[in-house]
DSSP file (Angstrom, degrees, kcal/mol; ACC not computed):
  #  RESIDUE AA STRUCTURE BP1 BP2  ACC     N-H-->O    O-->H-N    N-H-->O    O-->H-N    TCO  KAPPA ALPHA  PHI   PSI    X-CA   Y-CA   Z-CA
    1    1 A M     >        0   0    0      0, 0.0     4,-1.8     0, 0.0     5,-0.1   0.000 360.0 360.0 360.0 -48.1    0.0    0.0    0.0
    2    2 A I  H  >  +     0   0    0      1,-0.2     4,-2.6     2,-0.2     5,-0.2   0.886 360.0  56.0 -65.5 -37.9    2.7    2.5    1.0
    3    3 A N  H  > S+     0   0    0      1,-0.2     4,-2.0     2,-0.2    -1,-0.2   0.900 106.4  49.8 -62.0 -39.4    4.7    1.5   -2.1
    4    4 A S  H  > S+     0   0    0      2,-0.2     4,-1.6     1,-0.2    -1,-0.2   0.877 110.6  50.1 -67.9 -35.4    1.8    2.4   -4.4
    5    5 A L  H  X S+     0   0    0     -4,-1.8     4,-2.2     2,-0.2    -2,-0.2   0.895 109.9  50.9 -66.5 -39.8    1.4    5.7   -2.6
    6    6 A L  H  X S+     0   0    0     -4,-2.6     4,-2.7     1,-0.2    -2,-0.2   0.859 106.5  55.0 -65.9 -33.9    5.1    6.4   -3.1
    7    7 A E  H  < S+     0   0    0     -4,-2.0    -1,-0.2     2,-0.2    -2,-0.2   0.897 108.5  48.2 -64.9 -38.5    4.8    5.6   -6.8
    8    8 A V  H >< S+     0   0    0     -4,-1.6     3,-1.2     1,-0.2    -2,-0.2   0.919 113.5  47.1 -66.1 -42.8    2.0    8.2   -7.1
    9    9 A V  H >< S+     0   0    0     -4,-2.2     3,-0.6     1,-0.3    -2,-0.2   0.889 113.4  48.0 -66.4 -38.5    4.1   10.8   -5.3
   10   10 A N  T 3< S+     0   0    0     -4,-2.7    -1,-0.3     1,-0.2    -2,-0.2   0.086  76.3 114.7 -91.0  24.6    7.2   10.0   -7.3
   11   11 A F  T <   +     0   0    0     -3,-1.2     2,-1.8     1,-0.2    -1,-0.2   0.854  63.1  70.7 -59.5 -36.0    5.2   10.2  -10.6
   12   12 A W  S <  S+     0   0    0     -3,-0.6    94,-0.3    -4,-0.2    -1,-0.2  -0.533  71.0 167.3 -86.4  74.5    7.2   13.3  -11.6
   13   13 A N     >  -     0   0    0     -2,-1.8     4,-2.5    -3,-0.1     5,-0.2  -0.235  52.8 -89.5 -79.5 179.1   10.6   11.6  -12.3
   14   14 A S  H  > S+     0   0    0      1,-0.2     4,-2.4     2,-0.2     5,-0.2   0.854 124.1  50.0 -64.7 -36.8   13.3   13.5  -14.1
   15   15 A S  H  > S+     0   0    0      2,-0.2     4,-2.0     1,-0.2    -1,-0.2   0.897 113.0  46.8 -69.6 -38.0   12.4   12.4  -17.7
   16   16 A V  H  > S+     0   0    0      2,-0.2     4,-2.7     1,-0.2    -2,-0.2   0.900 112.3  51.2 -68.3 -39.3    8.8   13.4  -17.2
   17   17 A Q  H  X S+     0   0    0     -4,-2.5     4,-2.8     2,-0.2     5,-0.3   0.924 109.1  50.2 -62.4 -44.5    9.9   16.7  -15.7
   18   18 A T  H  X S+     0   0    0     -4,-2.4     4,-2.2     1,-0.2    -1,-0.2   0.920 113.7  44.9 -61.1 -44.4   12.2   17.5  -18.6
   19   19 A T  H  X S+     0   0    0     -4,-2.0     4,-2.5     2,-0.2     5,-0.2   0.906 112.3  52.9 -64.8 -41.9    9.4   16.8  -21.1
   20   20 A Y  H  X S+     0   0    0     -4,-2.7     4,-2.2     1,-0.2    -2,-0.2   0.930 112.6  43.1 -59.7 -48.3    6.9   18.8  -19.0
   21   21 A Y  H  X S+     0   0    0     -4,-2.8     4,-2.8     2,-0.2     5,-0.2   0.881 112.5  53.4 -67.3 -37.7    9.2   21.9  -18.9
   22   22 A A  H  X S+     0   0    0     -4,-2.2     4,-2.2    -5,-0.3    -2,-0.2   0.917 111.0  45.9 -63.6 -42.7   10.1   21.6  -22.6
   23   23 A V  H  X S+     0   0    0     -4,-2.5     4,-2.5     2,-0.2    -2,-0.2   0.913 113.3  50.3 -66.3 -41.7    6.4   21.5  -23.6
   24   24 A N  H  X S+     0   0    0     -4,-2.2     4,-2.3    -5,-0.2    -2,-0.2   0.937 112.8  45.1 -62.0 -46.8    5.6   24.4  -21.3
   25   25 A Y  H  X S+     0   0    0     -4,-2.8     4,-2.3     1,-0.2    -1,-0.2   0.880 112.4  52.2 -66.0 -37.2    8.4   26.6  -22.6
   26   26 A T  H  X S+     0   0    0     -4,-2.2     4,-2.6    -5,-0.2    -1,-0.2   0.919 110.5  48.0 -63.8 -43.3    7.6   25.7  -26.2
   27   27 A L  H  X S+     0   0    0     -4,-2.5     4,-2.5     2,-0.2    -2,-0.2   0.903 110.9  51.0 -64.7 -39.7    3.9   26.7  -25.7
   28   28 A I  H  X S+     0   0    0     -4,-2.3     4,-2.2     2,-0.2    -1,-0.2   0.918 111.7  47.3 -63.1 -42.4    5.0   30.0  -24.1
   29   29 A I  H  X S+     0   0    0     -4,-2.3     4,-2.3     2,-0.2    -2,-0.2   0.925 112.9  48.5 -65.7 -43.9    7.3   30.8  -27.0
   30   30 A L  H  X S+     0   0    0     -4,-2.6     4,-2.4     1,-0.2    -2,-0.2   0.880 111.1  50.9 -63.7 -37.2    4.6   29.9  -29.6
   31   31 A M  H  X S+     0   0    0     -4,-2.5     4,-2.5     2,-0.2    -1,-0.2   0.897 109.7  50.3 -66.0 -39.2    2.1   32.0  -27.7
   32   32 A A  H  X S+     0   0    0     -4,-2.2     4,-2.5     2,-0.2    -2,-0.2   0.911 111.6  47.9 -64.7 -41.5    4.5   35.0  -27.7
   33   33 A I  H  X S+     0   0    0     -4,-2.3     4,-2.5     2,-0.2    -2,-0.2   0.919 113.1  47.7 -64.6 -43.9    5.0   34.6  -31.4
   34   34 A A  H  X S+     0   0    0     -4,-2.4     4,-2.2     2,-0.2    -2,-0.2   0.899 113.5  48.1 -65.0 -40.1    1.3   34.4  -32.1
   35   35 A A  H  X S+     0   0    0     -4,-2.5     4,-2.3     2,-0.2    -2,-0.2   0.917 112.5  48.0 -66.4 -43.3    0.6   37.4  -29.9
   36   36 A L  H  X S+     0   0    0     -4,-2.5     4,-2.3     1,-0.2    -2,-0.2   0.902 112.1  49.7 -64.8 -40.6    3.4   39.5  -31.6
   37   37 A A  H  X S+     0   0    0     -4,-2.5     4,-2.6     2,-0.2    -1,-0.2   0.900 110.4  50.7 -64.3 -40.3    2.1   38.5  -35.0
   38   38 A A  H  X S+     0   0    0     -4,-2.2     4,-2.3     2,-0.2    -2,-0.2   0.908 110.4  49.2 -64.2 -41.5   -1.5   39.5  -34.0
   39   39 A V  H  X S+     0   0    0     -4,-2.3     4,-2.2     2,-0.2    -2,-0.2   0.930 112.9  46.9 -63.4 -45.3   -0.3   42.9  -32.8
   40   40 A I  H  X S+     0   0    0     -4,-2.3     4,-1.7     1,-0.2    -2,-0.2   0.914 112.0  50.3 -63.7 -42.7    1.7   43.5  -36.0
   41   41 A L  H  X S+     0   0    0     -4,-2.6     4,-0.9     1,-0.2    -1,-0.2   0.888 111.2  48.6 -64.2 -38.9   -1.2   42.5  -38.2
   42   42 A V  H >< S+     0   0    0     -4,-2.3     3,-0.5     1,-0.2    -1,-0.2   0.892 109.9  52.2 -67.6 -37.9   -3.6   44.8  -36.3
   43   43 A M  H 3< S+     0   0    0     -4,-2.2    -1,-0.2     1,-0.2    -2,-0.2   0.822 106.7  54.0 -67.3 -29.9   -1.2   47.7  -36.6
   44   44 A L  H 3< S+     0   0    0     -4,-1.7    -1,-0.2    -5,-0.2    -2,-0.2   0.715  90.6  93.1 -76.8 -20.0   -0.9   47.2  -40.3
   45   45 A Q  S << S-     0   0    0     -4,-0.9     3,-0.1    -3,-0.5     2,-0.1  -0.493  77.6-122.3 -77.7 141.7   -4.7   47.3  -40.9
   46   46 A P        -     0   0    0      0, 0.0    -1,-0.1     0, 0.0     4,-0.1  -0.368  37.8 -89.8 -73.8 162.1   -6.3   50.7  -41.8
   47   47 A G        -     0   0    0      2,-0.1     0, 0.0     1,-0.1     0, 0.0  -0.291  29.0-123.1 -68.6 158.0   -9.0   52.1  -39.6
   48   48 A N  S    S+     0   0    0     -3,-0.1     2,-0.3     2,-0.0    -1,-0.1   0.881  95.5  52.6 -71.7 -38.2  -12.6   51.2  -40.3
   49   49 A S  S    S-     0   0    0      1,-0.1    -2,-0.1     4,-0.0     3,-0.1  -0.763  72.7-145.4-100.3 147.0  -13.8   54.8  -40.7
   50   50 A Q    >   -     0   0    0     -2,-0.3     3,-1.1     1,-0.3     2,-0.3  -0.148  45.2-112.2-101.4  37.4  -12.1   57.2  -43.0
   51   51 A G  G >  S-     0   0    0      1,-0.2     3,-1.3     2,-0.1    -1,-0.3  -0.522  87.8  -0.3  75.3-131.4  -12.6   60.3  -40.8
   52   52 A I  G >> S+     0   0    0     -2,-0.3     3,-1.2     1,-0.3     4,-0.6   0.676 119.7  75.9 -70.7 -18.4  -15.0   63.0  -42.0
   53   53 A D  G X4 S+     0   0    0     -3,-1.1     3,-0.6     1,-0.3     4,-0.4   0.776  82.8  68.0 -63.8 -25.1  -15.7   61.1  -45.2
   54   54 A A  G X4 S+     0   0    0     -3,-1.3     3,-0.6     1,-0.2    -1,-0.3   0.772  93.3  58.7 -67.1 -24.6  -17.9   58.7  -43.2
   55   55 A L  G <4 S+     0   0    0     -3,-1.2    -1,-0.2    -4,-0.3    -2,-0.2   0.804  99.9  56.4 -73.5 -29.6  -20.5   61.6  -42.7
   56   56 A G  G << S-     0   0    0     -4,-0.6    -1,-0.2    -3,-0.6    -2,-0.2   0.510 113.2-108.5 -82.6  -4.7  -21.0   62.2  -46.4
   57   57 A G    <   -     0   0    0     -3,-0.6     2,-0.3    -4,-0.4    -1,-0.3  -0.478  40.9 -64.1 103.2-179.5  -22.1   58.6  -47.2
   58   58 A T        -     0   0    0     -2,-0.2     2,-0.4    -3,-0.1    -4,-0.0  -0.799  37.2-155.1-109.9 151.1  -20.4   55.9  -49.1
   59   59 A S        -     0   0    0     -2,-0.3     2,-0.5     0, 0.0     5,-0.1  -0.969  24.2-115.0-123.6 142.0  -19.4   55.8  -52.7
   60   60 A E        +     0   0    0     -2,-0.4     2,-0.3     4,-0.1     3,-0.0  -0.624  43.6 167.7 -77.6 124.9  -18.9   52.6  -54.7
   61   61 A T     >  -     0   0    0     -2,-0.5     4,-2.1     1,-0.1     5,-0.2  -0.825  50.9-106.1-127.1 168.6  -15.3   52.2  -55.8
   62   62 A F  H  > S+     0   0    0     -2,-0.3     4,-1.9     1,-0.2    -1,-0.1   0.895 122.9  52.9 -61.0 -39.5  -13.4   49.4  -57.4
   63   63 A Y  H  4 S+     0   0    0      1,-0.2    -1,-0.2     2,-0.2     7,-0.1   0.900 108.2  50.4 -63.9 -40.2  -11.7   48.9  -54.0
   64   64 A G  H >4 S+     0   0    0      1,-0.2     3,-0.9     2,-0.2    -1,-0.2   0.871 110.8  48.6 -66.3 -37.1  -15.1   48.7  -52.3
   65   65 A K  H 3< S+     0   0    0     -4,-2.1     3,-0.3     1,-0.2    -1,-0.2   0.846 117.5  40.6 -71.7 -33.1  -16.4   46.1  -54.7
   66   66 A N  T >< S+     0   0    0     -4,-1.9     3,-1.2     1,-0.2    -1,-0.2  -0.042  74.9 122.4-105.9  30.4  -13.3   43.9  -54.4
   67   67 A K  G X   +     0   0    0     -3,-0.9     3,-1.2     1,-0.3     6,-0.5   0.811  66.4  65.1 -63.4 -29.8  -12.8   44.3  -50.7
   68   68 A G  G 3  S+     0   0    0     -3,-0.3    -1,-0.3     1,-0.3    -2,-0.1   0.756 109.2  38.1 -64.6 -24.9  -13.0   40.5  -50.2
   69   69 A R  G <  S+     0   0    0     -3,-1.2    -1,-0.3     4,-0.1    -2,-0.2   0.259  96.5 111.3-108.3  10.6   -9.8   40.0  -52.3
   70   70 A S  S <> S-     0   0    0     -3,-1.2     4,-1.5    -4,-0.2     5,-0.1  -0.258  81.7-109.1 -83.7 170.8   -7.9   43.0  -51.0
   71   71 A I  H  > S+     0   0    0      1,-0.2     4,-2.6     2,-0.2     5,-0.2   0.851 117.8  60.7 -64.1 -35.3   -4.9   43.1  -48.8
   72   72 A E  H  > S+     0   0    0      1,-0.2     4,-2.2     2,-0.2    -1,-0.2   0.904 104.3  47.7 -60.5 -42.8   -7.1   44.4  -45.9
   73   73 A S  H  > S+     0   0    0     -6,-0.5     4,-2.4     2,-0.2    -1,-0.2   0.866 111.3  51.3 -69.1 -34.5   -9.3   41.3  -46.0
   74   74 A K  H  X S+     0   0    0     -4,-1.5     4,-2.6     2,-0.2    -2,-0.2   0.905 109.8  49.5 -67.8 -40.7   -6.2   39.1  -46.0
   75   75 A L  H  X S+     0   0    0     -4,-2.6     4,-2.0     2,-0.2    -2,-0.2   0.905 111.6  49.6 -62.1 -40.3   -4.7   41.0  -43.0
   76   76 A K  H  X S+     0   0    0     -4,-2.2     4,-2.1     2,-0.2    -2,-0.2   0.914 110.8  49.3 -64.9 -42.5   -8.1   40.6  -41.2
   77   77 A M  H  X S+     0   0    0     -4,-2.4     4,-2.2     1,-0.2    -2,-0.2   0.921 112.2  47.5 -62.9 -44.4   -8.1   36.8  -42.0
   78   78 A W  H  X S+     0   0    0     -4,-2.6     4,-2.5     1,-0.2    -1,-0.2   0.831 109.3  55.0 -68.1 -31.1   -4.6   36.3  -40.7
   79   79 A T  H  X S+     0   0    0     -4,-2.0     4,-2.3     2,-0.2    -1,-0.2   0.924 108.9  47.2 -64.9 -43.4   -5.4   38.3  -37.6
   80   80 A I  H  X S+     0   0    0     -4,-2.1     4,-2.2     1,-0.2    -2,-0.2   0.900 112.5  50.1 -64.2 -40.2   -8.3   36.0  -36.8
   81   81 A I  H  X S+     0   0    0     -4,-2.2     4,-2.5     2,-0.2    -2,-0.2   0.921 110.9  48.7 -64.7 -43.7   -6.1   33.0  -37.4
   82   82 A C  H  X S+     0   0    0     -4,-2.5     4,-2.3     1,-0.2    -2,-0.2   0.904 112.7  47.7 -63.0 -41.4   -3.3   34.3  -35.1
   83   83 A L  H  X S+     0   0    0     -4,-2.3     4,-2.2     2,-0.2    -1,-0.2   0.864 111.2  50.8 -70.0 -34.5   -5.8   35.0  -32.4
   84   84 A A  H  X S+     0   0    0     -4,-2.2     4,-2.5     2,-0.2    -2,-0.2   0.913 111.3  48.4 -67.5 -41.7   -7.5   31.6  -32.7
   85   85 A V  H  X S+     0   0    0     -4,-2.5     4,-2.6     1,-0.2     5,-0.2   0.915 111.3  50.9 -62.5 -42.2   -4.0   29.9  -32.5
   86   86 A L  H  X S+     0   0    0     -4,-2.3     4,-2.2     2,-0.2    -2,-0.2   0.905 110.5  48.9 -61.7 -42.0   -3.2   32.0  -29.4
   87   87 A A  H  X S+     0   0    0     -4,-2.2     4,-2.2     2,-0.2    -2,-0.2   0.924 112.2  47.7 -64.9 -44.3   -6.5   31.0  -27.8
   88   88 A V  H  X S+     0   0    0     -4,-2.5     4,-2.5     1,-0.2    -2,-0.2   0.920 112.6  48.9 -63.5 -43.2   -6.0   27.3  -28.5
   89   89 A L  H  X S+     0   0    0     -4,-2.6     4,-2.6     1,-0.2    -1,-0.2   0.888 110.1  51.9 -64.3 -38.0   -2.4   27.5  -27.2
   90   90 A A  H  X S+     0   0    0     -4,-2.2     4,-2.2    -5,-0.2    -1,-0.2   0.905 110.7  47.8 -65.0 -40.7   -3.5   29.3  -24.0
   91   91 A I  H  X S+     0   0    0     -4,-2.2     4,-2.4     2,-0.2    -2,-0.2   0.921 113.1  47.7 -65.7 -43.9   -6.2   26.6  -23.3
   92   92 A V  H  X S+     0   0    0     -4,-2.5     4,-2.2     1,-0.2    -2,-0.2   0.911 111.3  51.4 -62.3 -42.4   -3.7   23.8  -23.9
   93   93 A F  H  X S+     0   0    0     -4,-2.6     4,-0.9     1,-0.2    -1,-0.2   0.904 110.3  49.0 -61.8 -41.7   -1.2   25.6  -21.6
   94   94 A F  H >X S+     0   0    0     -4,-2.2     4,-0.6     1,-0.2     3,-0.6   0.914 109.7  51.3 -64.5 -42.9   -3.8   25.9  -18.9
   95   95 A I  H >< S+     0   0    0     -4,-2.4     3,-0.9     1,-0.2    -1,-0.2   0.883 107.5  53.2 -63.2 -37.3   -4.7   22.2  -19.2
   96   96 A L  H 3< S+     0   0    0     -4,-2.2     4,-0.4     1,-0.2    -1,-0.2   0.724 101.6  61.1 -70.3 -19.5   -1.1   21.2  -18.8
   97   97 A Q  H <X S+     0   0    0     -4,-0.9     4,-0.9    -3,-0.6     3,-0.3   0.671  84.4  79.5 -79.3 -16.6   -0.8   23.3  -15.6
   98   98 A I  H XX S+     0   0    0     -3,-0.9     4,-1.3    -4,-0.6     3,-0.9   0.899  89.0  51.9 -62.7 -43.2   -3.5   21.2  -13.9
   99   99 A P  H 3> S+     0   0    0      0, 0.0     4,-1.9     0, 0.0    -1,-0.2   0.835 103.3  60.0 -63.6 -27.9   -1.1   18.2  -13.0
  100  100 A A  H 34 S+     0   0    0     -4,-0.4    -2,-0.2    -3,-0.3     5,-0.2   0.802 103.2  51.8 -67.4 -26.8    1.3   20.7  -11.5
  101  101 A I  H << S+     0   0    0     -4,-0.9    -1,-0.2    -3,-0.9    -3,-0.1   0.851 107.5  52.8 -74.6 -34.9   -1.4   21.7   -9.0
  102  102 A W  H  < S+     0   0    0     -4,-1.3    -2,-0.2     1,-0.2    -1,-0.2   0.882 126.2   6.8 -70.2 -38.0   -2.0   18.1   -8.0
  103  103 A G  S  < S-     0   0    0     -4,-1.9    -1,-0.2   -92,-0.0     2,-0.1  -1.000  84.1-102.5-147.0 144.4    1.6   17.3   -7.2
  104  104 A P        -     0   0    0      0, 0.0     2,-0.7     0, 0.0   -92,-0.2  -0.374  27.8-131.4 -69.0 142.7    4.7   19.4   -7.0
  105  105 A V              0   0    0     -5,-0.2   -92,-0.1     1,-0.1    -5,-0.0  -0.849 360.0 360.0 -91.2 116.9    7.2   19.3   -9.8
  106  106 A E              0   0    0     -2,-0.7    -1,-0.1   -94,-0.3   -92,-0.1   0.447 360.0 360.0 -96.1 360.0   10.6   18.7   -8.2
């Protein structure tokens, strides 16, 4: 009985600890890259309103008709992708932290 309890306590041996820390650091680095990419993509996008021109109404232009294929729409799509990747990585990182709460990593 005591041996089985000691096995549970000593679950975190050195190879598991090394893998655990490597995965955590990799996720942190990937989250930082995704966050930095999202910030840069948002900074590259133009504002939604064009200042005082918004008061006068809208005019149909070639750019307005082809907005779906423009650089702005691609930047918006990549921003959404970066933020989705960041959210998934954050959730995975949180889930990996739960075993550390159950038992100390030595």
